[in-house]
N, C-alpha and C positions, 0 to 999 in steps of 0.2 A: 346861124344861132350866135346870139347875142353874145359879146364877152363875159357879161354879168351871168346868166344864166349857163354859161360853161363851165366860170369858176365856180360857181354854187354847187353845179351837177359834180365837178371833181372835186371840192370837198367834201360834198355828200358822198360820194365812192371812198373817196380816203378815208372817212371817219367809217365808214362799213365796213372796209378791209380790215381798219385798225380794231373797231371792237370785235370783230371775227375772230382775228389775232389773238385780241387779249380773252375772249371766248375760251380759243381752241388752249393758249397757256393755263388760264381757269381750270379746264376739264382734267390736262395733263397733271396739272399738280395734285388735284383733288383724286385721279387714279393711282399717283405715286403715293399719297398719304393712305389711302386706301391700301394698296398693297403692304405699306409698310403697318399700318394697324394689324391687318392679316397674320403678316409673318413674327409680330410680337403676340398675338393670341395664339397662332400654333406653338411658340417659345412656352408660353405659359401654360398651355393645354398638356405639352410634354412634360413639361416642369413638374405640374400636379399629378401626371401620371405616373413619372419616377417614383414622386415623393408615396403616392397611396401604393405603389409596389413596392418599397422600401419597408413601407408600415406592414402590411401583409406579411412579407421575409419576416419581421419580427414574430407578428403576431404566430405564424406558422412554427418558426422557432421556440417559441417560449411555450408553447400549447403542450408538447410532450415535456418537457421539465414539470410544467406543474400536473399534468395528469399523472406522472410518474410520484411526484410528492404526494399526491392524494392518495395513489394507489399504495405506498407505503405506510401510509398514516391508516388507511382503512385496515390494511393487513395487521398492522401492530395494534389497534384497537380487537381485531376478531382474537388475535391471539392472545391478550389480554383478559378477555371474555370467556376464551376456551380455559384459559388458567385459573380465572376464578370459579367456573364452571365444575372443573376438577376438583378443586379446592371444597367447594362447598360437598360435592358427592363424597368427599373423604371424609368431611366432617358429619356427613349425615352417616356413612357407613361407620365411624368409628362411634358413635353414637348410637348408633341401631347393636352393636357389637357389646357396649357397655350394658344397654339395656337389658339384651339377652343373658348377659351372666348375671346381671343382677337378678333376673329372673330364676334361672337356673339354681343357684346360689339358696333364694327365697323357699323356692321347692323343695330343695334338699333338706333345712332348717325346718321347712314350717309343711311338710306335705300333708296334713288334713285341712289347712285354711288354702292352702294351694287348689285342692279336689274342689271344694266346696265353691271357691272363686270362680274357677274354672267351670263349673255346674251353673251358678249363677249368670256367668256371661251366655256360656250356653244356650239358658234357659230364656235369656233374654233376646239376644238373637233368634232363635224361635218363633218368638213371641213377634219381634219387629218384622220377621221376612213374611210372616204367617197375616198379619194386621195389613202389610204390603201388598201381598198377591188377593186378600178378597178387597181391598180396595181398589186396585187394578182393574179386578174382574167385574166390580159394582159401576165401573165409568165405560167399561165396555161392553 
């Protein structure tokens, strides 16, 4: 073989081997970078998970307190409503008792007028009931 051809072949062989070594180093560096990125990604995912878990714990711990406050508020409102209803019932009972006493006094002092009023109210009630019954009978 010609020395020039042999030198060219040796040079080509050397260049091929050098290129292969460079490619291997580039692939190794790329694989290392990919591993490093995977490690960073896993660490970031773990930190995100820990943060989410901490947030969930805070929410879980806060919810019973808020529910407890809401229950106490509802209970207070219910008690206030019951107290107002009792007060209104008492006021109505007192007013009914007062009206009853005035009616009794009126009947004692004016028995004739009271009897005539009672008869008039009774007659009016009878007329209304008769009218309502007749009207109902006509409809059905």
